[in-house]
CHARMM internal coordinates of N, CA and C (Angstrom, degrees):
IC EDIT
DIST 1 N 1 CA 1.4268
DIST 1 CA 1 C 1.4770
ANGL 1 N 1 CA 1 C 107.61
DIST 1 C 2 N 1.3945
ANGL 1 CA 1 C 2 N 111.62
DIHE 1 N 1 CA 1 C 2 N 148.29
DIST 2 N 2 CA 1.4818
ANGL 1 C 2 N 2 CA 118.22
DIHE 1 CA 1 C 2 N 2 CA -175.75
DIST 2 CA 2 C 1.5078
ANGL 2 N 2 CA 2 C 106.96
DIHE 1 C 2 N 2 CA 2 C -82.24
DIST 2 C 3 N 1.3617
ANGL 2 CA 2 C 3 N 112.69
DIHE 2 N 2 CA 2 C 3 N 151.01
DIST 3 N 3 CA 1.5107
ANGL 2 C 3 N 3 CA 120.38
DIHE 2 CA 2 C 3 N 3 CA -179.88
DIST 3 CA 3 C 1.5287
ANGL 3 N 3 CA 3 C 107.59
DIHE 2 C 3 N 3 CA 3 C -119.28
DIST 3 C 4 N 1.2628
ANGL 3 CA 3 C 4 N 115.58
DIHE 3 N 3 CA 3 C 4 N 144.43
DIST 4 N 4 CA 1.3576
ANGL 3 C 4 N 4 CA 121.50
DIHE 3 CA 3 C 4 N 4 CA 172.38
DIST 4 CA 4 C 1.5745
ANGL 4 N 4 CA 4 C 119.01
DIHE 3 C 4 N 4 CA 4 C -130.01
DIST 4 C 5 N 1.2866
ANGL 4 CA 4 C 5 N 112.61
DIHE 4 N 4 CA 4 C 5 N 147.66
DIST 5 N 5 CA 1.5205
ANGL 4 C 5 N 5 CA 117.06
DIHE 4 CA 4 C 5 N 5 CA -178.74
DIST 5 CA 5 C 1.3807
ANGL 5 N 5 CA 5 C 102.67
DIHE 4 C 5 N 5 CA 5 C -109.40
DIST 5 C 6 N 1.3892
ANGL 5 CA 5 C 6 N 117.95
DIHE 5 N 5 CA 5 C 6 N 125.19
DIST 6 N 6 CA 1.4650
ANGL 5 C 6 N 6 CA 125.51
DIHE 5 CA 5 C 6 N 6 CA -178.24
DIST 6 CA 6 C 1.4216
ANGL 6 N 6 CA 6 C 109.09
DIHE 5 C 6 N 6 CA 6 C -123.86
DIST 6 C 7 N 1.3315
ANGL 6 CA 6 C 7 N 117.84
DIHE 6 N 6 CA 6 C 7 N 138.09
DIST 7 N 7 CA 1.4908
ANGL 6 C 7 N 7 CA 123.78
DIHE 6 CA 6 C 7 N 7 CA 175.25
DIST 7 CA 7 C 1.4525
ANGL 7 N 7 CA 7 C 108.32
DIHE 6 C 7 N 7 CA 7 C -115.88
DIST 7 C 8 N 1.3942
ANGL 7 CA 7 C 8 N 119.87
DIHE 7 N 7 CA 7 C 8 N 131.16
DIST 8 N 8 CA 1.4051
ANGL 7 C 8 N 8 CA 125.42
DIHE 7 CA 7 C 8 N 8 CA -176.64
DIST 8 CA 8 C 1.4305
ANGL 8 N 8 CA 8 C 103.84
DIHE 7 C 8 N 8 CA 8 C -118.55
DIST 8 C 9 N 1.3937
ANGL 8 CA 8 C 9 N 117.92
DIHE 8 N 8 CA 8 C 9 N 138.08
DIST 9 N 9 CA 1.5088
ANGL 8 C 9 N 9 CA 120.20
DIHE 8 CA 8 C 9 N 9 CA 172.98
DIST 9 CA 9 C 1.4727
ANGL 9 N 9 CA 9 C 107.87
DIHE 8 C 9 N 9 CA 9 C -100.73
DIST 9 C 10 N 1.2744
ANGL 9 CA 9 C 10 N 126.89
DIHE 9 N 9 CA 9 C 10 N 121.49
DIST 10 N 10 CA 1.3817
ANGL 9 C 10 N 10 CA 128.77
DIHE 9 CA 9 C 10 N 10 CA -178.95
DIST 10 CA 10 C 1.5712
ANGL 10 N 10 CA 10 C 103.40
DIHE 9 C 10 N 10 CA 10 C -132.21
DIST 10 C 11 N 1.3048
ANGL 10 CA 10 C 11 N 115.25
DIHE 10 N 10 CA 10 C 11 N 91.16
DIST 11 N 11 CA 1.4946
ANGL 10 C 11 N 11 CA 120.25
DIHE 10 CA 10 C 11 N 11 CA -177.99
DIST 11 CA 11 C 1.5930
ANGL 11 N 11 CA 11 C 111.80
DIHE 10 C 11 N 11 CA 11 C -62.85
DIST 11 C 12 N 1.3181
ANGL 11 CA 11 C 12 N 109.65
DIHE 11 N 11 CA 11 C 12 N 97.79
DIST 12 N 12 CA 1.5640
ANGL 11 C 12 N 12 CA 113.67
DIHE 11 CA 11 C 12 N 12 CA 176.55
DIST 12 CA 12 C 1.4146
ANGL 12 N 12 CA 12 C 113.43
DIHE 11 C 12 N 12 CA 12 C 90.53
DIST 12 C 13 N 1.3240
ANGL 12 CA 12 C 13 N 124.77
DIHE 12 N 12 CA 12 C 13 N -10.83
DIST 13 N 13 CA 1.4495
ANGL 12 C 13 N 13 CA 125.51
DIHE 12 CA 12 C 13 N 13 CA -171.82
DIST 13 CA 13 C 1.6130
ANGL 13 N 13 CA 13 C 107.23
DIHE 12 C 13 N 13 CA 13 C -131.77
DIST 13 C 14 N 1.2593
ANGL 13 CA 13 C 14 N 115.81
DIHE 13 N 13 CA 13 C 14 N 34.92
DIST 14 N 14 CA 1.5231
ANGL 13 C 14 N 14 CA 119.10
DIHE 13 CA 13 C 14 N 14 CA -178.91
DIST 14 CA 14 C 1.6186
ANGL 14 N 14 CA 14 C 109.30
DIHE 13 C 14 N 14 CA 14 C -67.46
DIST 14 C 15 N 1.2357
ANGL 14 CA 14 C 15 N 119.41
DIHE 14 N 14 CA 14 C 15 N -45.80
DIST 15 N 15 CA 1.4644
ANGL 14 C 15 N 15 CA 119.89
DIHE 14 CA 14 C 15 N 15 CA -178.12
DIST 15 CA 15 C 1.4939
ANGL 15 N 15 CA 15 C 111.72
DIHE 14 C 15 N 15 CA 15 C -65.23
DIST 15 C 16 N 1.3219
ANGL 15 CA 15 C 16 N 114.55
DIHE 15 N 15 CA 15 C 16 N -47.53
DIST 16 N 16 CA 1.5314
ANGL 15 C 16 N 16 CA 114.11
DIHE 15 CA 15 C 16 N 16 CA 175.25
DIST 16 CA 16 C 1.4541
ANGL 16 N 16 CA 16 C 111.87
DIHE 15 C 16 N 16 CA 16 C -61.93
DIST 16 C 17 N 1.2874
ANGL 16 CA 16 C 17 N 128.99
DIHE 16 N 16 CA 16 C 17 N -35.77
DIST 17 N 17 CA 1.4399
ANGL 16 C 17 N 17 CA 129.37
DIHE 16 CA 16 C 17 N 17 CA 175.12
DIST 17 CA 17 C 1.6336
ANGL 17 N 17 CA 17 C 109.47
DIHE 16 C 17 N 17 CA 17 C -64.00
DIST 17 C 18 N 1.2425
ANGL 17 CA 17 C 18 N 111.15
DIHE 17 N 17 CA 17 C 18 N -47.04
DIST 18 N 18 CA 1.5267
ANGL 17 C 18 N 18 CA 112.53
DIHE 17 CA 17 C 18 N 18 CA -175.86
DIST 18 CA 18 C 1.6660
ANGL 18 N 18 CA 18 C 107.56
DIHE 17 C 18 N 18 CA 18 C -64.33
DIST 18 C 19 N 1.3932
ANGL 18 CA 18 C 19 N 112.56
DIHE 18 N 18 CA 18 C 19 N -43.84
DIST 19 N 19 CA 1.3969
ANGL 18 C 19 N 19 CA 112.93
DIHE 18 CA 18 C 19 N 19 CA 179.91
DIST 19 CA 19 C 1.5512
ANGL 19 N 19 CA 19 C 113.78
DIHE 18 C 19 N 19 CA 19 C -60.90
DIST 19 C 20 N 1.2878
ANGL 19 CA 19 C 20 N 114.97
DIHE 19 N 19 CA 19 C 20 N -38.99
DIST 20 N 20 CA 1.4746
ANGL 19 C 20 N 20 CA 121.82
DIHE 19 CA 19 C 20 N 20 CA 174.95
DIST 20 CA 20 C 1.5474
ANGL 20 N 20 CA 20 C 112.35
DIHE 19 C 20 N 20 CA 20 C -53.23
DIST 20 C 21 N 1.3422
ANGL 20 CA 20 C 21 N 113.74
DIHE 20 N 20 CA 20 C 21 N -61.58
DIST 21 N 21 CA 1.4490
ANGL 20 C 21 N 21 CA 119.20
DIHE 20 CA 20 C 21 N 21 CA 178.60
DIST 21 CA 21 C 1.4978
ANGL 21 N 21 CA 21 C 115.64
DIHE 20 C 21 N 21 CA 21 C -57.13
DIST 21 C 22 N 1.2962
ANGL 21 CA 21 C 22 N 117.15
DIHE 21 N 21 CA 21 C 22 N -39.29
DIST 22 N 22 CA 1.5101
ANGL 21 C 22 N 22 CA 116.34
DIHE 21 CA 21 C 22 N 22 CA 178.94
DIST 22 CA 22 C 1.5605
ANGL 22 N 22 CA 22 C 114.52
DIHE 21 C 22 N 22 CA 22 C -73.91
DIST 22 C 23 N 1.3849
ANGL 22 CA 22 C 23 N 111.56
DIHE 22 N 22 CA 22 C 23 N -22.05
DIST 23 N 23 CA 1.5238
ANGL 22 C 23 N 23 CA 113.36
DIHE 22 CA 22 C 23 N 23 CA 173.40
DIST 23 CA 23 C 1.4409
ANGL 23 N 23 CA 23 C 112.86
DIHE 22 C 23 N 23 CA 23 C -83.86
DIST 23 C 24 N 1.3363
ANGL 23 CA 23 C 24 N 121.50
DIHE 23 N 23 CA 23 C 24 N -18.56
DIST 24 N 24 CA 1.4094
ANGL 23 C 24 N 24 CA 124.64
DIHE 23 CA 23 C 24 N 24 CA -179.14
DIST 24 CA 24 C 1.4487
ANGL 24 N 24 CA 24 C 114.66
DIHE 23 C 24 N 24 CA 24 C -85.07
DIST 24 C 25 N 1.3149
ANGL 24 CA 24 C 25 N 115.20
DIHE 24 N 24 CA 24 C 25 N -33.93
DIST 25 N 25 CA 1.4750
ANGL 24 C 25 N 25 CA 116.11
DIHE 24 CA 24 C 25 N 25 CA -172.35
DIST 25 CA 25 C 1.5874
ANGL 25 N 25 CA 25 C 106.29
DIHE 24 C 25 N 25 CA 25 C -108.76
DIST 25 C 26 N 1.3892
ANGL 25 CA 25 C 26 N 118.41
DIHE 25 N 25 CA 25 C 26 N 126.83
DIST 26 N 26 CA 1.4857
ANGL 25 C 26 N 26 CA 120.62
DIHE 25 CA 25 C 26 N 26 CA -179.61
DIST 26 CA 26 C 1.5970
ANGL 26 N 26 CA 26 C 111.71
DIHE 25 C 26 N 26 CA 26 C -59.17
DIST 26 C 27 N 1.2850
ANGL 26 CA 26 C 27 N 114.34
DIHE 26 N 26 CA 26 C 27 N 153.28
DIST 27 N 27 CA 1.5241
ANGL 26 C 27 N 27 CA 120.42
DIHE 26 CA 26 C 27 N 27 CA 178.50
DIST 27 CA 27 C 1.4993
ANGL 27 N 27 CA 27 C 111.63
DIHE 26 C 27 N 27 CA 27 C 63.75
DIST 27 C 28 N 1.3184
ANGL 27 CA 27 C 28 N 124.40
DIHE 27 N 27 CA 27 C 28 N 18.38
DIST 28 N 28 CA 1.5098
ANGL 27 C 28 N 28 CA 122.87
DIHE 27 CA 27 C 28 N 28 CA 177.00
DIST 28 CA 28 C 1.4241
ANGL 28 N 28 CA 28 C 107.83
DIHE 27 C 28 N 28 CA 28 C -98.05
DIST 28 C 29 N 1.3240
ANGL 28 CA 28 C 29 N 116.87
DIHE 28 N 28 CA 28 C 29 N 160.26
DIST 29 N 29 CA 1.4502
ANGL 28 C 29 N 29 CA 120.46
DIHE 28 CA 28 C 29 N 29 CA 175.72
DIST 29 CA 29 C 1.4504
ANGL 29 N 29 CA 29 C 116.57
DIHE 28 C 29 N 29 CA 29 C -154.54
DIST 29 C 30 N 1.2634
ANGL 29 CA 29 C 30 N 118.62
DIHE 29 N 29 CA 29 C 30 N 152.75
DIST 30 N 30 CA 1.4359
ANGL 29 C 30 N 30 CA 129.39
DIHE 29 CA 29 C 30 N 30 CA 170.59
DIST 30 CA 30 C 1.4768
ANGL 30 N 30 CA 30 C 109.67
DIHE 29 C 30 N 30 CA 30 C -69.03
DIST 30 C 31 N 1.4051
ANGL 30 CA 30 C 31 N 117.07
DIHE 30 N 30 CA 30 C 31 N 139.82
DIST 31 N 31 CA 1.4167
ANGL 30 C 31 N 31 CA 123.48
DIHE 30 CA 30 C 31 N 31 CA 169.14
DIST 31 CA 31 C 1.5037
ANGL 31 N 31 CA 31 C 110.45
DIHE 30 C 31 N 31 CA 31 C -110.22
DIST 31 C 32 N 1.3505
ANGL 31 CA 31 C 32 N 112.15
DIHE 31 N 31 CA 31 C 32 N -136.94
DIST 32 N 32 CA 1.4030
ANGL 31 C 32 N 32 CA 122.25
DIHE 31 CA 31 C 32 N 32 CA -175.55
DIST 32 CA 32 C 1.5682
ANGL 32 N 32 CA 32 C 110.57
DIHE 31 C 32 N 32 CA 32 C -67.20
DIST 32 C 33 N 1.3125
ANGL 32 CA 32 C 33 N 116.91
DIHE 32 N 32 CA 32 C 33 N 144.45
DIST 33 N 33 CA 1.4957
ANGL 32 C 33 N 33 CA 119.38
DIHE 32 CA 32 C 33 N 33 CA 177.64
DIST 33 CA 33 C 1.5233
ANGL 33 N 33 CA 33 C 102.69
DIHE 32 C 33 N 33 CA 33 C -125.21
DIST 33 C 34 N 1.3111
ANGL 33 CA 33 C 34 N 116.86
DIHE 33 N 33 CA 33 C 34 N 125.55
DIST 34 N 34 CA 1.4856
ANGL 33 C 34 N 34 CA 128.13
DIHE 33 CA 33 C 34 N 34 CA -167.97
DIST 34 CA 34 C 1.5408
ANGL 34 N 34 CA 34 C 106.11
DIHE 33 C 34 N 34 CA 34 C -107.46
DIST 34 C 35 N 1.3265
ANGL 34 CA 34 C 35 N 113.66
DIHE 34 N 34 CA 34 C 35 N 121.13
DIST 35 N 35 CA 1.5054
ANGL 34 C 35 N 35 CA 116.17
DIHE 34 CA 34 C 35 N 35 CA 179.78
DIST 35 CA 35 C 1.5770
ANGL 35 N 35 CA 35 C 112.14
DIHE 34 C 35 N 35 CA 35 C -109.83
DIST 35 C 36 N 1.2478
ANGL 35 CA 35 C 36 N 117.35
DIHE 35 N 35 CA 35 C 36 N 156.68
DIST 36 N 36 CA 1.4936
ANGL 35 C 36 N 36 CA 121.61
DIHE 35 CA 35 C 36 N 36 CA 178.92
DIST 36 CA 36 C 1.5163
ANGL 36 N 36 CA 36 C 105.95
DIHE 35 C 36 N 36 CA 36 C -68.06
DIST 36 C 37 N 1.3902
ANGL 36 CA 36 C 37 N 113.58
DIHE 36 N 36 CA 36 C 37 N 128.71
DIST 37 N 37 CA 1.4403
ANGL 36 C 37 N 37 CA 119.03
DIHE 36 CA 36 C 37 N 37 CA 178.81
DIST 37 CA 37 C 1.6089
ANGL 37 N 37 CA 37 C 111.57
DIHE 36 C 37 N 37 CA 37 C -72.26
DIST 37 C 38 N 1.1841
ANGL 37 CA 37 C 38 N 119.45
DIHE 37 N 37 CA 37 C 38 N -21.70
DIST 38 N 38 CA 1.5447
ANGL 37 C 38 N 38 CA 122.77
DIHE 37 CA 37 C 38 N 38 CA -177.22
DIST 38 CA 38 C 1.5542
ANGL 38 N 38 CA 38 C 109.78
DIHE 37 C 38 N 38 CA 38 C -151.56
DIST 38 C 39 N 1.2648
ANGL 38 CA 38 C 39 N 114.53
DIHE 38 N 38 CA 38 C 39 N 173.05
DIST 39 N 39 CA 1.4263
ANGL 38 C 39 N 39 CA 118.76
DIHE 38 CA 38 C 39 N 39 CA 171.24
DIST 39 CA 39 C 1.5595
ANGL 39 N 39 CA 39 C 110.58
DIHE 38 C 39 N 39 CA 39 C -62.90
DIST 39 C 40 N 1.3223
ANGL 39 CA 39 C 40 N 112.69
DIHE 39 N 39 CA 39 C 40 N 155.54
DIST 40 N 40 CA 1.5024
ANGL 39 C 40 N 40 CA 115.77
DIHE 39 CA 39 C 40 N 40 CA -178.27
DIST 40 CA 40 C 1.5242
ANGL 40 N 40 CA 40 C 103.82
DIHE 39 C 40 N 40 CA 40 C -148.30
DIST 40 C 41 N 1.2993
ANGL 40 CA 40 C 41 N 121.33
DIHE 40 N 40 CA 40 C 41 N 172.69
DIST 41 N 41 CA 1.5014
ANGL 40 C 41 N 41 CA 124.59
DIHE 40 CA 40 C 41 N 41 CA -172.41
DIST 41 CA 41 C 1.5872
ANGL 41 N 41 CA 41 C 115.07
DIHE 40 C 41 N 41 CA 41 C -50.94
DIST 41 C 42 N 1.2520
ANGL 41 CA 41 C 42 N 114.24
DIHE 41 N 41 CA 41 C 42 N -38.80
DIST 42 N 42 CA 1.4810
ANGL 41 C 42 N 42 CA 118.66
DIHE 41 CA 41 C 42 N 42 CA -176.60
DIST 42 CA 42 C 1.5074
ANGL 42 N 42 CA 42 C 117.18
DIHE 41 C 42 N 42 CA 42 C -116.45
DIST 42 C 43 N 1.3841
ANGL 42 CA 42 C 43 N 114.48
DIHE 42 N 42 CA 42 C 43 N 11.56
DIST 43 N 43 CA 1.4203
ANGL 42 C 43 N 43 CA 118.26
DIHE 42 CA 42 C 43 N 43 CA 179.84
DIST 43 CA 43 C 1.4820
ANGL 43 N 43 CA 43 C 116.20
DIHE 42 C 43 N 43 CA 43 C -160.77
DIST 43 C 44 N 1.3345
ANGL 43 CA 43 C 44 N 117.96
DIHE 43 N 43 CA 43 C 44 N -173.79
DIST 44 N 44 CA 1.3922
ANGL 43 C 44 N 44 CA 124.84
DIHE 43 CA 43 C 44 N 44 CA -172.43
DIST 44 CA 44 C 1.6077
ANGL 44 N 44 CA 44 C 113.32
DIHE 43 C 44 N 44 CA 44 C -121.44
DIST 44 C 45 N 1.2831
ANGL 44 CA 44 C 45 N 112.85
DIHE 44 N 44 CA 44 C 45 N 156.04
DIST 45 N 45 CA 1.4541
ANGL 44 C 45 N 45 CA 116.98
DIHE 44 CA 44 C 45 N 45 CA 177.12
DIST 45 CA 45 C 1.5092
ANGL 45 N 45 CA 45 C 105.46
DIHE 44 C 45 N 45 CA 45 C -55.92
DIST 45 C 46 N 1.3021
ANGL 45 CA 45 C 46 N 113.22
DIHE 45 N 45 CA 45 C 46 N 138.26
DIST 46 N 46 CA 1.4952
ANGL 45 C 46 N 46 CA 120.13
DIHE 45 CA 45 C 46 N 46 CA 174.27
DIST 46 CA 46 C 1.5762
ANGL 46 N 46 CA 46 C 111.85
DIHE 45 C 46 N 46 CA 46 C 96.12
DIST 46 C 47 N 1.3723
ANGL 46 CA 46 C 47 N 118.01
DIHE 46 N 46 CA 46 C 47 N -14.59
DIST 47 N 47 CA 1.4424
ANGL 46 C 47 N 47 CA 119.99
DIHE 46 CA 46 C 47 N 47 CA -179.86
DIST 47 CA 47 C 1.5901
ANGL 47 N 47 CA 47 C 105.90
DIHE 46 C 47 N 47 CA 47 C -60.84
DIST 47 C 48 N 1.3906
ANGL 47 CA 47 C 48 N 112.51
DIHE 47 N 47 CA 47 C 48 N 141.65
DIST 48 N 48 CA 1.4194
ANGL 47 C 48 N 48 CA 118.34
DIHE 47 CA 47 C 48 N 48 CA 177.10
DIST 48 CA 48 C 1.5928
ANGL 48 N 48 CA 48 C 108.48
DIHE 47 C 48 N 48 CA 48 C -74.99
DIST 48 C 49 N 1.3491
ANGL 48 CA 48 C 49 N 115.88
DIHE 48 N 48 CA 48 C 49 N 125.11
DIST 49 N 49 CA 1.4147
ANGL 48 C 49 N 49 CA 122.58
DIHE 48 CA 48 C 49 N 49 CA -174.85
DIST 49 CA 49 C 1.5311
ANGL 49 N 49 CA 49 C 109.38
DIHE 48 C 49 N 49 CA 49 C -97.28
DIST 49 C 50 N 1.3957
ANGL 49 CA 49 C 50 N 114.61
DIHE 49 N 49 CA 49 C 50 N -56.11
DIST 50 N 50 CA 1.4349
ANGL 49 C 50 N 50 CA 116.84
DIHE 49 CA 49 C 50 N 50 CA -178.58
DIST 50 CA 50 C 1.5453
ANGL 50 N 50 CA 50 C 105.13
DIHE 49 C 50 N 50 CA 50 C -141.25
DIST 50 C 51 N 1.3702
ANGL 50 CA 50 C 51 N 111.10
DIHE 50 N 50 CA 50 C 51 N 159.08
DIST 51 N 51 CA 1.5407
ANGL 50 C 51 N 51 CA 118.19
DIHE 50 CA 50 C 51 N 51 CA 179.68
DIST 51 CA 51 C 1.4704
ANGL 51 N 51 CA 51 C 103.02
DIHE 50 C 51 N 51 CA 51 C -137.50
DIST 51 C 52 N 1.2238
ANGL 51 CA 51 C 52 N 113.22
DIHE 51 N 51 CA 51 C 52 N 133.71
DIST 52 N 52 CA 1.5683
ANGL 51 C 52 N 52 CA 123.42
DIHE 51 CA 51 C 52 N 52 CA 169.93
DIST 52 CA 52 C 1.4804
ANGL 52 N 52 CA 52 C 108.02
DIHE 51 C 52 N 52 CA 52 C -90.19
DIST 52 C 53 N 1.3548
ANGL 52 CA 52 C 53 N 121.69
DIHE 52 N 52 CA 52 C 53 N 132.23
DIST 53 N 53 CA 1.4237
ANGL 52 C 53 N 53 CA 125.10
DIHE 52 CA 52 C 53 N 53 CA 177.78
DIST 53 CA 53 C 1.4609
ANGL 53 N 53 CA 53 C 109.24
DIHE 52 C 53 N 53 CA 53 C -150.73
DIST 53 C 54 N 1.3055
ANGL 53 CA 53 C 54 N 117.85
DIHE 53 N 53 CA 53 C 54 N 157.17
DIST 54 N 54 CA 1.4907
ANGL 53 C 54 N 54 CA 124.77
DIHE 53 CA 53 C 54 N 54 CA -177.32
DIST 54 CA 54 C 1.4413
ANGL 54 N 54 CA 54 C 108.36
DIHE 53 C 54 N 54 CA 54 C -123.49
DIST 54 C 55 N 1.2498
ANGL 54 CA 54 C 55 N 119.79
DIHE 54 N 54 CA 54 C 55 N 123.57
DIST 55 N 55 CA 1.4550
ANGL 54 C 55 N 55 CA 127.87
DIHE 54 CA 54 C 55 N 55 CA -177.35
DIST 55 CA 55 C 1.6339
ANGL 55 N 55 CA 55 C 106.81
DIHE 54 C 55 N 55 CA 55 C -110.23
DIST 55 C 56 N 1.2390
ANGL 55 CA 55 C 56 N 119.38
DIHE 55 N 55 CA 55 C 56 N 110.86
DIST 56 N 56 CA 1.4953
ANGL 55 C 56 N 56 CA 124.90
DIHE 55 CA 55 C 56 N 56 CA -175.30
DIST 56 CA 56 C 1.4531
ANGL 56 N 56 CA 56 C 111.52
DIHE 55 C 56 N 56 CA 56 C -94.23
END
COOR INIT
IC SEED 1 N 1 CA 1 C
IC BUILD
């Protein structure tokens, strides 16, 4: 079976999007969730920056 790597840009809603996709498709799962280590120009420490997830 072919495998694809897809990158989605979800400005400020990445965790919600990943949760939606993994709940919609069977055998999908959330992986690592990366948070901002400190405040930055348009956000705060702890903001979710990226999420790894698998859609099967």
